[in-house]
C-alpha positions in Angstrom: 0.0 0.0 0.0 3.0 2.3 0.5 4.6 1.6 -2.9 2.7 4.4 -4.8 3.8 7.0 -2.2 7.4 5.6 -2.3 7.5 5.8 -6.1 6.0 9.3 -6.1 8.6 10.5 -3.6 11.6 8.8 -5.3 14.3 8.6 -4.5 12.9 6.7 -1.6 14.1 3.9 0.7 12.8 1.0 2.7 14.8 -0.3 5.7 14.0 -3.6 7.3 15.6 -4.5 10.6 17.3 -7.9 10.6 19.6 -9.6 13.0 22.7 -11.7 13.1 20.3 -14.4 14.4 19.6 -15.4 10.8 22.6 -17.7 11.2 21.1 -19.6 14.2 18.3 -21.7 12.6 19.5 -25.1 11.6 18.7 -26.2 8.1 17.8 -22.6 7.1 14.2 -23.8 6.6 11.4 -21.3 7.0 8.8 -23.7 5.7 7.8 -25.2 9.0 6.4 -23.4 12.1 8.5 -25.4 14.5 11.8 -27.3 14.1 12.1 -30.9 15.0 12.5 -31.3 18.8 10.0 -28.7 19.8 9.9 -25.0 20.3 13.2 -23.1 21.0 12.7 -19.3 21.1 16.0 -18.3 19.6 15.6 -20.6 16.6 12.1 -19.2 16.0 13.4 -15.7 16.2 16.2 -16.5 13.8 13.8 -18.1 11.3 11.5 -15.0 11.5 14.5 -12.7 10.9 15.6 -15.1 8.0 12.2 -14.7 6.4 12.4 -11.0 6.9 15.8 -10.9 5.1 14.5 -13.1 2.3 11.5 -10.7 1.8 13.9 -7.7 1.8 16.1 -9.3 -0.9 13.0 -10.1 -3.0 11.6 -6.6 -2.6 14.9 -5.1 -3.6 14.9 -7.1 -6.8 11.2 -6.3 -7.6 11.8 -2.6 -7.1 15.0 -2.4 -9.0 14.9 0.7 -11.3 11.9 2.3 -9.5 14.0 4.8 -7.6 13.4 2.9 -4.3 16.4 1.5 -2.5 15.8 -1.4 -0.2 18.1 -2.3 2.8 18.4 -4.8 5.6 20.1 -3.4 8.7 21.4 -5.2 11.7 21.5 -2.7 14.6 23.6 -5.1 16.8 22.9 -6.2 20.3 21.7 -4.2 23.2 22.0 -5.3 26.8 18.8 -4.3 28.5 16.6 -5.7 31.3 13.8 -6.2 28.7 14.4 -10.0 28.7 14.7 -10.4 32.4 13.7 -14.0 33.2 13.9 -15.2 29.7 17.6 -15.3 29.3 17.9 -18.2 31.8 15.1 -20.3 30.1 16.4 -23.3 28.2 13.4 -22.9 25.9 14.6 -19.4 24.8 18.4 -19.3 25.0 20.9 -22.1 25.0 23.2 -22.1 28.1 26.3 -21.4 26.0 24.6 -18.3 24.5 23.5 -16.8 27.8 25.2 -13.5 28.6 26.5 -12.8 32.1 24.5 -10.2 33.9 21.6 -9.6 36.2 19.2 -11.6 34.0 21.2 -14.9 34.3 
């Protein structure tokens, strides 16, 4: 729905936020809602970000030549207390990935 406005305002840009977590899912499959072995939050997050990246690459190809630039940006990590309680859950973050801090 925004494409007409983006084309009219060219040069325009679309920026989607991605994450280094696209490397975490095993098998790189986004075809299934859950991986074998059950739910694991970080894998689900990684698959969602992988799907977002695939969409961004496809959109960039479709809009080539329209005066609309399409980017995927990884803002990096941020240590906050937003995830308090989840960082110690084995269903969310594997023990070897858990950062040291007040949330562990």
